[in-house]
GUNU-447351 format. One record per residue (C-alpha): x, z, y; residue number from 1; residue in one letter. Coordinates in pm, 1 decimal, decimal comma. Each point is the difference from the previous one (the first is absolute). Last residue first. Layout:
# GUNU-447351
r px:X&pz:Z&py:Y&resi:NUM&resn:a
...
//
This chain:
# GUNU-447351
r px:-573,9&pz:153,5&py:-2453,1&resi:436&resn:r
r px:-89,1&pz:334,2&py:152,8&resi:435&resn:l
r px:-364,4&pz:82,9&py:58,8&resi:434&resn:d
r px:-58,4&pz:150,6&py:345,7&resi:433&resn:v
r px:-165,2&pz:332,1&py:77,2&resi:432&resn:g
r px:196,4&pz:86,4&py:313,3&resi:431&resn:l
r px:103,6&pz:356,6&py:-85,6&resi:430&resn:d
r px:36,6&pz:10,0&py:-380,3&resi:429&resn:s
r px:83,3&pz:-366,2&py:-61,8&resi:428&resn:v
r px:220,1&pz:-65,1&py:299,5&resi:427&resn:l
r px:147,3&pz:346,6&py:-50,6&resi:426&resn:l
r px:133,1&pz:-95,8&py:-345,1&resi:425&resn:d
r px:151,5&pz:-323,7&py:132,5&resi:424&resn:r
r px:171,3&pz:176,1&py:290,6&resi:423&resn:v
r px:135,2&pz:269,8&py:-231,3&resi:422&resn:i
r px:134,8&pz:-273,3&py:-228,4&resi:421&resn:k
r px:158,6&pz:-169,0&py:302,3&resi:420&resn:q
r px:192,2&pz:316,2&py:80,5&resi:419&resn:l
r px:139,6&pz:15,2&py:-355,1&resi:418&resn:a
r px:80,7&pz:-371,0&py:4,4&resi:417&resn:d
r px:178,9&pz:60,9&py:329,8&resi:416&resn:i
r px:218,4&pz:265,4&py:-163,0&resi:415&resn:e
r px:78,6&pz:-216,6&py:-302,6&resi:414&resn:d
r px:56,8&pz:-318,4&py:198,8&resi:413&resn:n
r px:275,9&pz:168,4&py:194,1&resi:412&resn:t
r px:16,9&pz:19,7&py:378,4&resi:411&resn:l
r px:320,3&pz:-70,4&py:186,7&resi:410&resn:s
r px:90,4&pz:257,9&py:260,2&resi:409&resn:r
r px:-76,6&pz:146,3&py:340,4&resi:408&resn:d
r px:-210,4&pz:-273,4&py:160,2&resi:407&resn:m
r px:-241,1&pz:0,6&py:-290,9&resi:406&resn:s
r px:-217,6&pz:-296,7&py:-89,6&resi:405&resn:r
r px:-330,9&pz:-40,3&py:-186,1&resi:404&resn:y
r px:-215,0&pz:-311,4&py:25,8&resi:403&resn:t
r px:-347,5&pz:20,8&py:-149,7&resi:402&resn:v
r px:-150,2&pz:-334,2&py:-97,0&resi:401&resn:r
r px:-377,5&pz:4,6&py:-27,1&resi:400&resn:y
r px:-218,4&pz:-193,7&py:-243,6&resi:399&resn:c
r px:-373,9&pz:3,9&py:59,4&resi:398&resn:h
r px:-273,2&pz:-85,8&py:-249,7&resi:397&resn:s
r px:-358,5&pz:-75,9&py:89,9&resi:396&resn:t
r px:-287,9&pz:19,6&py:-245,0&resi:395&resn:r
r px:-234,8&pz:-297,5&py:-26,8&resi:394&resn:k
r px:-39,8&pz:78,6&py:-373,1&resi:393&resn:t
r px:4,7&pz:-366,5&py:-100,5&resi:392&resn:k
r px:229,4&pz:-179,6&py:246,4&resi:391&resn:p
r px:232,7&pz:298,9&py:41,9&resi:390&resn:h
r px:108,3&pz:1,2&py:362,8&resi:389&resn:c
r px:371,5&pz:27,0&py:72,4&resi:388&resn:f
r px:202,0&pz:126,6&py:293,6&resi:387&resn:e
r px:378,2&pz:-18,0&py:10,1&resi:386&resn:d
r px:290,6&pz:122,7&py:212,6&resi:385&resn:i
r px:-160,3&pz:289,1&py:190,6&resi:384&resn:l
r px:294,4&pz:177,4&py:162,7&resi:383&resn:q
r px:115,3&pz:360,7&py:10,7&resi:382&resn:v
r px:325,1&pz:41,5&py:190,3&resi:381&resn:q
r px:298,4&pz:229,3&py:44,1&resi:380&resn:e
r px:-79,6&pz:289,7&py:-228,4&resi:379&resn:v
r px:285,3&pz:249,6&py:-16,6&resi:378&resn:l
r px:-148,5&pz:156,0&py:311,5&resi:377&resn:d
r px:-237,4&pz:212,1&py:-204,5&resi:376&resn:g
r px:-26,9&pz:-117,3&py:-360,4&resi:375&resn:a
r px:-315,6&pz:173,9&py:-121,1&resi:374&resn:v
r px:-179,6&pz:59,9&py:328,9&resi:373&resn:n
r px:101,9&pz:-347,0&py:121,6&resi:372&resn:r
r px:-146,6&pz:-161,2&py:-310,9&resi:371&resn:v
r px:-332,5&pz:185,0&py:35,6&resi:370&resn:l
r px:-28,4&pz:-69,4&py:370,6&resi:369&resn:e
r px:61,4&pz:-371,2&py:-50,8&resi:368&resn:n
r px:-258,4&pz:-12,0&py:-278,5&resi:367&resn:l
r px:-258,0&pz:175,3&py:216,4&resi:366&resn:d
r px:88,5&pz:-242,3&py:279,3&resi:365&resn:n
r px:-84,1&pz:-285,8&py:-236,4&resi:364&resn:v
r px:-357,4&pz:121,9&py:-26,1&resi:363&resn:h
r px:-184,1&pz:63,5&py:-325,1&resi:362&resn:f
r px:-334,3&pz:183,2&py:-31,8&resi:361&resn:p
r px:-179,2&pz:-231,7&py:243,8&resi:360&resn:s
r px:-127,4&pz:151,4&py:326,0&resi:359&resn:n
r px:215,7&pz:-221,6&py:222,2&resi:358&resn:n
r px:-154,4&pz:-315,3&py:-144,1&resi:357&resn:d
r px:138,4&pz:-212,4&py:-280,6&resi:356&resn:s
r px:125,7&pz:-344,6&py:86,3&resi:355&resn:s
r px:-159,2&pz:-288,9&py:-181,6&resi:354&resn:e
r px:197,8&pz:-218,9&py:-240,8&resi:353&resn:g
r px:-160,4&pz:139,4&py:-307,5&resi:352&resn:c
r px:-355,5&pz:128,4&py:16,3&resi:351&resn:g
r px:-179,8&pz:245,8&py:228,5&resi:350&resn:s
r px:-8,7&pz:270,9&py:-266,6&resi:349&resn:s
r px:372,4&pz:-44,4&py:-61,3&resi:348&resn:d
r px:119,8&pz:307,8&py:183,0&resi:347&resn:n
r px:-250,9&pz:215,0&py:-185,5&resi:346&resn:n
r px:170,7&pz:-102,1&py:-326,6&resi:345&resn:s
r px:320,6&pz:178,5&py:96,9&resi:344&resn:p
r px:278,9&pz:-254,9&py:59,4&resi:343&resn:l
r px:180,0&pz:-131,3&py:-304,3&resi:342&resn:w
r px:368,1&pz:85,5&py:-3,6&resi:341&resn:f
r px:349,7&pz:-140,4&py:34,8&resi:340&resn:s
r px:317,5&pz:191,7&py:90,7&resi:339&resn:v
r px:333,6&pz:-152,8&py:88,7&resi:338&resn:d
r px:329,1&pz:184,3&py:45,8&resi:337&resn:k
r px:291,6&pz:-124,2&py:210,7&resi:336&resn:f
r px:324,3&pz:192,7&py:60,8&resi:335&resn:c
r px:180,4&pz:-81,4&py:322,2&resi:334&resn:p
r px:378,6&pz:-20,0&py:36,5&resi:333&resn:p
r px:187,4&pz:242,6&py:225,8&resi:332&resn:y
r px:105,2&pz:-42,3&py:359,6&resi:331&resn:k
r px:197,4&pz:238,4&py:214,7&resi:330&resn:s
r px:107,5&pz:65,6&py:357,1&resi:329&resn:y
r px:-218,9&pz:-233,4&py:202,0&resi:328&resn:p
r px:121,6&pz:-16,2&py:363,2&resi:327&resn:v
r px:-273,9&pz:66,2&py:255,3&resi:326&resn:f
r px:45,3&pz:-187,1&py:327,0&resi:325&resn:t
r px:10,6&pz:230,1&py:301,2&resi:324&resn:v
r px:-253,8&pz:121,3&py:256,7&resi:323&resn:i
r px:150,6&pz:297,5&py:179,4&resi:322&resn:k
r px:-172,9&pz:335,3&py:48,4&resi:321&resn:g
r px:323,6&pz:188,8&py:-31,7&resi:320&resn:g
r px:52,2&pz:-52,8&py:-370,7&resi:319&resn:r
r px:-119,3&pz:-202,8&py:-295,7&resi:318&resn:f
r px:240,4&pz:-110,5&py:-276,1&resi:317&resn:q
r px:57,4&pz:351,3&py:-130,6&resi:316&resn:s
r px:-364,8&pz:13,4&py:-108,1&resi:315&resn:h
r px:26,4&pz:-264,0&py:-272,9&resi:314&resn:f
r px:330,6&pz:97,8&py:-159,4&resi:313&resn:r
r px:-109,5&pz:363,1&py:37,5&resi:312&resn:a
r px:-270,1&pz:-63,4&py:-260,5&resi:311&resn:d
r px:-320,3&pz:194,2&py:63,8&resi:310&resn:d
r px:-202,2&pz:-320,1&py:-14,3&resi:309&resn:s
r px:-355,2&pz:-11,5&py:132,9&resi:308&resn:w
r px:64,3&pz:-283,5&py:249,5&resi:307&resn:f
r px:156,2&pz:-194,0&py:-287,4&resi:306&resn:l
r px:-342,8&pz:-35,2&py:-159,0&resi:305&resn:r
r px:-92,7&pz:-263,1&py:259,9&resi:304&resn:i
r px:248,2&pz:-247,2&py:-146,8&resi:303&resn:d
r px:213,7&pz:-258,3&py:181,8&resi:302&resn:p
r px:119,9&pz:201,5&py:303,4&resi:301&resn:i
r px:110,7&pz:-255,7&py:258,9&resi:300&resn:k
r px:36,4&pz:270,2&py:269,5&resi:299&resn:f
r px:-226,2&pz:-185,5&py:246,5&resi:298&resn:l
r px:-227,9&pz:-158,9&py:-261,4&resi:297&resn:v
r px:-52,0&pz:296,7&py:-229,2&resi:296&resn:m
r px:-18,3&pz:233,6&py:300,7&resi:295&resn:a
r px:-279,1&pz:-194,8&py:169,3&resi:294&resn:l
r px:-229,0&pz:-8,4&py:-298,6&resi:293&resn:r
r px:92,2&pz:353,5&py:-100,5&resi:292&resn:e
r px:-114,8&pz:128,6&py:341,0&resi:291&resn:l
r px:-342,3&pz:-160,8&py:-28,5&resi:290&resn:g
r px:-173,9&pz:-76,2&py:328,7&resi:289&resn:l
r px:-309,2&pz:95,7&py:195,7&resi:288&resn:g
r px:-132,9&pz:-80,7&py:343,8&resi:287&resn:f
r px:-269,2&pz:136,6&py:228,8&resi:286&resn:a
r px:-147,9&pz:-87,2&py:337,2&resi:285&resn:w
r px:-238,3&pz:208,1&py:203,0&resi:284&resn:a
r px:-295,9&pz:-3,2&py:238,9&resi:283&resn:i
r px:-145,5&pz:273,0&py:220,7&resi:282&resn:e
r px:-263,5&pz:35,8&py:276,9&resi:281&resn:d
r px:-324,9&pz:-123,7&py:-153,2&resi:280&resn:a
r px:153,8&pz:79,8&py:-336,0&resi:279&resn:t
r px:-6,2&pz:370,4&py:79,5&resi:278&resn:d
r px:205,1&pz:163,6&py:-275,5&resi:277&resn:r
r px:-150,9&pz:260,1&py:-229,5&resi:276&resn:g
r px:173,4&pz:-123,6&py:-314,1&resi:275&resn:s
r px:-307,8&pz:-192,7&py:-116,3&resi:274&resn:a
r px:7,5&pz:-175,9&py:339,8&resi:273&resn:s
r px:354,4&pz:-121,3&py:-51,7&resi:272&resn:l
r px:-65,0&pz:-127,0&py:-351,2&resi:271&resn:i
r px:-321,1&pz:-173,6&py:108,8&resi:270&resn:q
r px:196,0&pz:-173,9&py:280,3&resi:269&resn:p
r px:202,2&pz:-197,9&py:-259,6&resi:268&resn:q
r px:366,5&pz:23,4&py:87,6&resi:267&resn:m
r px:169,6&pz:-305,1&py:149,9&resi:266&resn:v
r px:236,5&pz:-145,5&py:-254,7&resi:265&resn:g
r px:298,3&pz:45,0&py:-228,8&resi:264&resn:c
r px:177,5&pz:-105,6&py:-318,0&resi:263&resn:g
r px:373,6&pz:2,1&py:-61,7&resi:262&resn:l
r px:310,7&pz:-196,8&py:-98,8&resi:261&resn:v
r px:-124,5&pz:-304,5&py:-189,2&resi:260&resn:e
r px:293,4&pz:-225,9&py:-80,2&resi:259&resn:l
r px:35,7&pz:-372,2&py:68,6&resi:258&resn:w
r px:302,0&pz:-150,1&py:-176,0&resi:257&resn:m
r px:350,0&pz:-126,2&py:73,2&resi:256&resn:d
r px:168,9&pz:342,2&py:0,9&resi:255&resn:n
r px:-244,5&pz:123,1&py:264,3&resi:254&resn:y
r px:-284,7&pz:-175,1&py:175,4&resi:253&resn:y
r px:-218,5&pz:288,9&py:113,4&resi:252&resn:i
r px:-363,9&pz:79,8&py:-68,9&resi:251&resn:e
r px:-232,4&pz:231,9&py:190,3&resi:250&resn:l
r px:-343,3&pz:52,0&py:-154,4&resi:249&resn:e
r px:-305,1&pz:10,7&py:221,5&resi:248&resn:y
r px:-340,5&pz:162,0&py:44,8&resi:247&resn:s
r px:-261,8&pz:-46,3&py:273,5&resi:246&resn:p
r px:-166,3&pz:227,3&py:-86,9&resi:245&resn:n
r px:146,6&pz:300,0&py:-180,7&resi:244&resn:t
r px:-115,0&pz:247,0&py:-270,0&resi:243&resn:f
r px:-146,0&pz:-244,2&py:-251,7&resi:242&resn:p
r px:323,1&pz:-202,3&py:-8,8&resi:241&resn:f
r px:-5,2&pz:-378,6&py:21,0&resi:240&resn:y
r px:286,4&pz:-222,4&py:104,6&resi:239&resn:a
r px:93,3&pz:-260,6&py:260,2&resi:238&resn:d
r px:370,5&pz:-81,7&py:-18,7&resi:237&resn:v
r px:242,4&pz:70,9&py:282,5&resi:236&resn:w
r px:332,2&pz:-182,0&py:-8,6&resi:235&resn:r
r px:360,4&pz:100,5&py:49,9&resi:234&resn:m
r px:337,4&pz:-177,5&py:22,2&resi:233&resn:e
r px:289,3&pz:243,0&py:-17,8&resi:232&resn:v
r px:204,6&pz:152,1&py:283,0&resi:231&resn:d
r px:128,3&pz:298,6&py:-195,5&resi:230&resn:g
r px:-154,3&pz:145,4&py:-313,2&resi:229&resn:f
r px:-40,1&pz:370,5&py:81,7&resi:228&resn:l
r px:7,0&pz:10,2&py:381,0&resi:227&resn:t
r px:-195,0&pz:-325,5&py:0,4&resi:226&resn:k
r px:-276,9&pz:164,9&py:-202,0&resi:225&resn:v
r px:-49,9&pz:266,8&py:266,0&resi:224&resn:m
r px:-27,7&pz:-252,3&py:280,4&resi:223&resn:g
r px:-251,7&pz:-209,0&py:-193,4&resi:222&resn:e
r px:-198,0&pz:316,0&py:-69,3&resi:221&resn:l
r px:-20,4&pz:100,0&py:366,5&resi:220&resn:k
r px:-95,8&pz:-345,7&py:124,5&resi:219&resn:r
r px:-259,9&pz:-44,5&py:-271,5&resi:218&resn:k
r px:-167,6&pz:333,1&py:72,4&resi:217&resn:l
r px:3,5&pz:-43,0&py:377,7&resi:216&resn:d
r px:-149,7&pz:-347,6&py:-33,8&resi:215&resn:q
r px:-274,9&pz:129,2&py:-229,1&resi:214&resn:e
r px:-81,0&pz:281,1&py:243,5&resi:213&resn:v
r px:-26,1&pz:-249,6&py:286,2&resi:212&resn:m
r px:-214,4&pz:-237,6&py:-206,4&resi:211&resn:q
r px:-235,0&pz:281,2&py:-100,5&resi:210&resn:v
r px:-37,0&pz:103,2&py:364,6&resi:209&resn:v
r px:-79,4&pz:-358,1&py:100,7&resi:208&resn:l
r px:-266,8&pz:-27,5&py:-269,1&resi:207&resn:d
r px:-159,9&pz:322,9&py:126,3&resi:206&resn:e
r px:3,0&pz:-124,3&py:358,5&resi:205&resn:k
r px:-154,8&pz:-330,5&py:-106,9&resi:204&resn:e
r px:-274,6&pz:184,2&py:-187,0&resi:203&resn:k
r px:-68,6&pz:212,7&py:308,1&resi:202&resn:e
r px:-32,9&pz:-311,2&py:217,1&resi:201&resn:e
r px:290,1&pz:-82,3&py:230,0&resi:200&resn:l
r px:-22,4&pz:-80,6&py:371,1&resi:199&resn:a
r px:98,0&pz:350,6&py:109,1&resi:198&resn:e
r px:288,1&pz:17,1&py:-246,5&resi:197&resn:t
r px:313,3&pz:-54,5&py:210,3&resi:196&resn:e
r px:272,5&pz:157,5&py:-207,1&resi:195&resn:v
r px:239,8&pz:273,8&py:108,6&resi:194&resn:n
r px:-197,9&pz:294,3&py:-137,8&resi:193&resn:a
r px:-132,1&pz:-193,8&py:-298,3&resi:192&resn:l
r px:233,6&pz:153,0&py:-256,7&resi:191&resn:l
r px:-25,2&pz:343,7&py:159,3&resi:190&resn:d
r px:-381,4&pz:-4,7&py:-12,7&resi:189&resn:f
r px:10,7&pz:-105,4&py:-366,0&resi:188&resn:k
r px:198,2&pz:311,0&py:-85,9&resi:187&resn:k
r px:240,9&pz:-88,8&py:-277,9&resi:186&resn:f
r px:68,8&pz:146,7&py:-343,6&resi:185&resn:i
r px:313,9&pz:-77,8&py:-203,1&resi:184&resn:k
r px:25,5&pz:21,9&py:-377,6&resi:183&resn:v
r px:292,7&pz:-50,7&py:-239,6&resi:182&resn:g
r px:1,0&pz:43,6&py:-378,0&resi:181&resn:e
r px:313,6&pz:9,2&py:-212,3&resi:180&resn:m
r px:1,2&pz:-48,1&py:-374,6&resi:179&resn:q
r px:187,4&pz:121,4&py:-305,4&resi:178&resn:h
r px:-14,5&pz:-76,8&py:-372,5&resi:177&resn:f
r px:-118,0&pz:169,6&py:-317,6&resi:176&resn:v
r px:-149,1&pz:-201,5&py:-286,9&resi:175&resn:p
r px:294,4&pz:-243,4&py:12,1&resi:174&resn:y
r px:-2,1&pz:-374,4&py:52,8&resi:173&resn:h
r px:271,5&pz:-247,2&py:106,9&resi:172&resn:c
r px:228,4&pz:6,1&py:-307,3&resi:171&resn:s
r px:-294,4&pz:-24,9&py:-236,9&resi:170&resn:d
r px:-278,6&pz:219,2&py:-136,2&resi:169&resn:i
r px:-355,9&pz:-54,0&py:119,7&resi:168&resn:e
r px:-188,6&pz:252,9&py:208,5&resi:167&resn:d
r px:-171,8&pz:335,4&py:14,8&resi:166&resn:r
r px:31,2&pz:98,2&py:362,8&resi:165&resn:r
r px:156,3&pz:293,3&py:184,5&resi:164&resn:y
r px:122,8&pz:47,8&py:354,9&resi:163&resn:v
r px:303,9&pz:189,0&py:128,1&resi:162&resn:d
r px:2,6&pz:65,1&py:372,0&resi:161&resn:g
r px:32,2&pz:-110,2&py:359,2&resi:160&resn:s
r px:-240,7&pz:51,0&py:292,7&resi:159&resn:c
r px:83,7&pz:-130,4&py:345,8&resi:158&resn:l
r px:-203,3&pz:114,2&py:299,0&resi:157&resn:f
r px:-143,9&pz:-94,4&py:338,4&resi:156&resn:a
r px:-298,1&pz:160,1&py:174,2&resi:155&resn:n
r px:53,1&pz:356,8&py:-117,2&resi:154&resn:t
r px:-287,3&pz:237,7&py:77,9&resi:153&resn:d
r px:-97,7&pz:43,8&py:-362,7&resi:152&resn:t
r px:-301,5&pz:-158,8&py:-169,2&resi:151&resn:c
r px:188,9&pz:-329,6&py:-24,5&resi:150&resn:l
r px:248,9&pz:180,6&py:-222,9&resi:149&resn:l
r px:-272,7&pz:109,3&py:-241,1&resi:148&resn:s
r px:-151,6&pz:-349,8&py:-9,8&resi:147&resn:k
r px:326,1&pz:-182,5&py:-53,8&resi:146&resn:q
r px:126,3&pz:220,7&py:-278,2&resi:145&resn:h
r px:-114,8&pz:-230,7&py:-282,6&resi:144&resn:a
r px:171,8&pz:-283,2&py:189,2&resi:143&resn:s
r px:315,7&pz:120,4&py:-176,3&resi:142&resn:t
r px:-107,2&pz:-210,7&py:-297,1&resi:141&resn:h
r px:-114,0&pz:56,0&py:-359,0&resi:140&resn:t
r px:-35,0&pz:372,6&py:56,2&resi:139&resn:r
r px:-6,4&pz:201,4&py:-320,5&resi:138&resn:l
r px:-368,6&pz:54,7&py:-58,2&resi:137&resn:v
r px:-279,1&pz:254,6&py:46,8&resi:136&resn:t
r px:-378,3&pz:-32,0&py:-30,1&resi:135&resn:d
r px:-42,1&pz:-61,5&py:-373,1&resi:134&resn:e
r px:310,5&pz:194,5&py:-93,4&resi:133&resn:n
r px:373,8&pz:-43,7&py:42,8&resi:132&resn:v
r px:-48,9&pz:-377,3&py:-14,8&resi:131&resn:y
r px:293,3&pz:-240,8&py:-7,5&resi:130&resn:y
r px:-114,2&pz:-342,7&py:120,7&resi:129&resn:t
r px:5,6&pz:-353,5&py:-144,4&resi:128&resn:d
r px:-154,9&pz:22,3&py:-348,3&resi:127&resn:s
r px:-194,1&pz:302,7&py:117,9&resi:126&resn:k
r px:-195,0&pz:-231,0&py:230,0&resi:125&resn:s
r px:-12,7&pz:55,6&py:376,7&resi:124&resn:r
r px:244,2&pz:-283,7&py:74,3&resi:123&resn:s
r px:-243,6&pz:-243,0&py:-162,8&resi:122&resn:v
r px:-246,5&pz:34,1&py:287,5&resi:121&resn:h
r px:-351,1&pz:93,0&py:-117,1&resi:120&resn:d
r px:-52,8&pz:282,4&py:251,0&resi:119&resn:p
r px:128,0&pz:-212,9&py:290,9&resi:118&resn:l
r px:312,3&pz:101,0&py:189,7&resi:117&resn:i
r px:-110,3&pz:92,3&py:352,5&resi:116&resn:l
r px:317,4&pz:198,2&py:72,2&resi:115&resn:l
r px:-182,8&pz:334,6&py:12,1&resi:114&resn:s
r px:-153,6&pz:-83,0&py:-337,6&resi:113&resn:d
r px:321,2&pz:-77,1&py:-189,5&resi:112&resn:f
r px:291,5&pz:241,6&py:23,4&resi:111&resn:n
r px:-162,9&pz:253,0&py:231,5&resi:110&resn:d
r px:-330,9&pz:19,0&py:-185,8&resi:109&resn:l
r px:176,5&pz:-27,9&py:-334,8&resi:108&resn:t
r px:165,6&pz:326,3&py:95,9&resi:107&resn:s
r px:375,5&pz:39,6&py:27,7&resi:106&resn:v
r px:297,8&pz:119,8&py:-203,6&resi:105&resn:v
r px:299,5&pz:-161,9&py:170,8&resi:104&resn:p
r px:46,8&pz:310,1&py:221,8&resi:103&resn:d
r px:153,5&pz:-85,2&py:337,5&resi:102&resn:l
r px:377,5&pz:31,6&py:29,3&resi:101&resn:t
r px:90,5&pz:-306,0&py:208,9&resi:100&resn:d
r px:-189,0&pz:29,0&py:329,1&resi:99&resn:f
r px:158,9&pz:-129,7&py:320,5&resi:98&resn:k
r px:-154,4&pz:8,9&py:349,0&resi:97&resn:s
r px:70,3&pz:-321,1&py:190,1&resi:96&resn:f
r px:198,3&pz:-7,6&py:324,6&resi:95&resn:s
r px:321,6&pz:-125,5&py:-162,3&resi:94&resn:p
r px:-159,2&pz:-291,5&py:-189,4&resi:93&resn:f
r px:303,3&pz:-216,2&py:-80,1&resi:92&resn:q
r px:190,0&pz:303,7&py:-125,1&resi:91&resn:s
r px:-273,0&pz:52,6&py:-260,4&resi:90&resn:e
r px:84,7&pz:-341,2&py:-146,8&resi:89&resn:i
r px:364,5&pz:100,0&py:-41,6&resi:88&resn:h
r px:-88,6&pz:334,0&py:-153,8&resi:87&resn:t
r px:-227,2&pz:-162,5&py:-258,0&resi:86&resn:k
r px:259,9&pz:-263,0&py:-92,2&resi:85&resn:i
r px:271,9&pz:264,5&py:-47,7&resi:84&resn:i
r px:-237,0&pz:231,5&py:-187,4&resi:83&resn:q
r px:-88,9&pz:-280,8&py:-240,8&resi:82&resn:l
r px:368,0&pz:-79,3&py:-55,8&resi:81&resn:p
r px:76,8&pz:369,0&py:-71,6&resi:80&resn:h
r px:250,5&pz:138,8&py:248,0&resi:79&resn:n
r px:-187,5&pz:330,8&py:33,9&resi:78&resn:p
r px:-304,6&pz:33,0&py:-230,8&resi:77&resn:q
r px:-314,5&pz:-12,9&py:214,2&resi:76&resn:n
r px:-135,2&pz:-333,4&py:-129,2&resi:75&resn:h
r px:101,7&pz:101,2&py:-351,0&resi:74&resn:l
r px:-215,1&pz:313,3&py:-4,8&resi:73&resn:k
r px:178,9&pz:331,7&py:-10,2&resi:72&resn:t
r px:-144,7&pz:269,3&py:-228,2&resi:71&resn:p
r px:-145,6&pz:-250,0&py:-255,5&resi:70&resn:r
r px:-349,1&pz:123,1&py:-87,8&resi:69&resn:h
r px:-160,3&pz:-345,7&py:3,0&resi:68&resn:l
r px:296,4&pz:-138,1&py:-194,0&resi:67&resn:k
r px:-61,2&pz:244,2&py:-286,0&resi:66&resn:d
r px:-375,5&pz:-65,5&py:15,6&resi:65&resn:a
r px:69,4&pz:-372,1&py:-47,2&resi:64&resn:i
r px:197,1&pz:55,6&py:-321,2&resi:63&resn:t
r px:-256,0&pz:252,8&py:-122,7&resi:62&resn:v
r px:-273,1&pz:-261,5&py:7,0&resi:61&resn:p
r px:-281,6&pz:-5,5&py:258,2&resi:60&resn:i
r px:-335,9&pz:-113,9&py:-140,8&resi:59&resn:n
r px:-194,1&pz:314,0&py:97,2&resi:58&resn:c
r px:-375,4&pz:12,6&py:-67,4&resi:57&resn:e
r px:55,6&pz:151,1&py:-346,0&resi:56&resn:p
r px:200,0&pz:282,8&py:163,6&resi:55&resn:s
r px:343,1&pz:43,0&py:-161,1&resi:54&resn:s
r px:182,9&pz:-40,4&py:330,4&resi:53&resn:l
r px:-174,5&pz:310,0&py:126,2&resi:52&resn:p
r px:-70,3&pz:0,7&py:376,5&resi:51&resn:y
r px:105,6&pz:302,8&py:205,8&resi:50&resn:e
r px:371,2&pz:73,6&py:6,2&resi:49&resn:n
r px:45,1&pz:-321,4&py:201,1&resi:48&resn:n
r px:-69,7&pz:-194,0&py:-320,1&resi:47&resn:i
r px:2,1&pz:256,5&py:-277,5&resi:46&resn:l
r px:193,3&pz:-54,7&py:-320,6&resi:45&resn:i
r px:-76,5&pz:153,5&py:-339,6&resi:44&resn:n
r px:162,4&pz:-289,8&py:-183,8&resi:43&resn:r
r px:-146,5&pz:-342,8&py:-21,4&resi:42&resn:k
r px:191,5&pz:-142,9&py:-294,4&resi:41&resn:t
r px:172,6&pz:-336,3&py:45,6&resi:40&resn:t
r px:309,6&pz:159,2&py:149,6&resi:39&resn:s
r px:41,3&pz:245,7&py:-287,7&resi:38&resn:i
r px:-13,5&pz:-270,0&py:-265,2&resi:37&resn:k
r px:246,4&pz:-205,5&py:202,1&resi:36&resn:t
r px:246,5&pz:287,6&py:31,7&resi:35&resn:q
r px:-2,6&pz:46,7&py:-378,0&resi:34&resn:d
r px:41,2&pz:-374,9&py:-45,3&resi:33&resn:l
r px:298,0&pz:0,8&py:230,5&resi:32&resn:q
r px:149,6&pz:288,0&py:-195,1&resi:31&resn:n
r px:-35,8&pz:-202,4&py:-318,3&resi:30&resn:n
r px:163,7&pz:-302,7&py:158,5&resi:29&resn:a
r px:298,4&pz:210,4&py:95,4&resi:28&resn:s
r px:97,9&pz:91,7&py:352,5&resi:27&resn:t
r px:370,6&pz:-65,1&py:56,9&resi:26&resn:s
r px:-55,9&pz:-241,7&py:285,8&resi:25&resn:t
r px:-195,4&pz:272,9&py:174,6&resi:24&resn:s
r px:-359,1&pz:-79,9&py:89,5&resi:23&resn:r
r px:-70,4&pz:-94,3&py:355,8&resi:22&resn:n
r px:-97,5&pz:-349,2&py:-109,3&resi:21&resn:s
r px:-37,3&pz:-255,0&py:272,7&resi:20&resn:l
r px:-23,2&pz:-360,5&py:-99,3&resi:19&resn:s
r px:157,3&pz:-288,6&py:184,5&resi:18&resn:h
r px:-149,1&pz:-342,0&py:54,8&resi:17&resn:p
r px:195,7&pz:-326,1&py:10,3&resi:16&resn:i
r px:-153,2&pz:-180,3&py:298,6&resi:15&resn:a
r px:-319,3&pz:-200,9&py:-32,7&resi:14&resn:a
r px:-216,5&pz:282,2&py:130,7&resi:13&resn:c
r px:231,5&pz:25,3&py:300,5&resi:12&resn:y
r px:-197,4&pz:-204,7&py:248,2&resi:11&resn:l
r px:-320,1&pz:147,8&py:-143,6&resi:10&resn:k
r px:53,0&pz:304,5&py:220,9&resi:9&resn:s
r px:-29,7&pz:-213,9&py:310,9&resi:8&resn:a
r px:-297,6&pz:-177,2&py:-151,0&resi:7&resn:t
r px:-174,3&pz:329,0&py:56,2&resi:6&resn:s
r px:-240,6&pz:135,9&py:-257,2&resi:5&resn:t
r px:-349,6&pz:7,7&py:151,6&resi:4&resn:n
r px:-78,1&pz:236,8&py:283,6&resi:3&resn:l
r px:-164,7&pz:339,8&py:38,3&resi:2&resn:q
r px:109,5&pz:88,0&py:350,0&resi:1&resn:r
//
């Protein structure tokens, strides 16, 4: 499901973060700059051998395209923490069909419209979603496959995969992460087979069916969560998702705090009927969860970038499907660089102190994308540390602190200054800001 950032992941935002640079420790600053210049240029790359990355409608950077075309996705990589969590959850649904290699390039119809996401919803904006072209995106949730799977003859399935969203930069956020979707369809006749319904009105029968499906959903998910976290205290919180009603989030009390684990609900009948299902006879529940969320908490992994490491010191710690505590193997000091600039004048048309709309020329996710494209996984965090409104010109100034850190070695000011210069130049040329 398309959910907000989990508080489970935020548990480790305060921990000392680790950066992931796959560059050799002997790589010079000049070579890093050469690699950076290449990475920020949209080469002659085709998404799925069909869609050109250089298309003006496409906002997918080379760094994301490289992960999109990764031969083995992390959730299917043997002994990877995400694969361990995924496999464990799948074992709790033995009768369900499993799908984990579906194409992440999907239509806007499947990613948004089929899930009843409104046309003006913020998730549709290019500041939040990677567009291949006007009608095609990188899926922002595994729910994008719900309609196509509902059109098959399977009545219970799990769908896992990599999902893509333009997002902030910190130890809990990454533009590529992994989700699992679960759906189960029931025949209403079977649910009511052993229930006395002669005295019930049709509306009462329908309400009873919804209650029975809701109870089945909660019972199954509570059982699954206990196999991961043990006999923890749980609570169900009312939520809103456009694709389910009623909708809930499951929270657990773990490590002295309440953590959101997943979102779920009874599927909207419009989604079933649009998939060719007979809503007079069928009803379904659905749930969705983030694999990184669970893995960061269960394995005590402090930084989401670690999941992308190729370092044997990381991968050697995970074997045999067991949940173990991750042992940090290195820590190097951060390097801080600040950058201040005036926002483009269009952003200030509404006056200082008012938020700009999604169509404004500057969006913080554009800045995050730009910095990540330049520095890769050397960048640990981008944080707004000051905002100023000029009393006369009414222009707004932002100051961001960029934190760089390598897990392989200590960074030098000279090499980070060189990267920061590229960032500053691109802020002007690509985002249209005025540096201060």
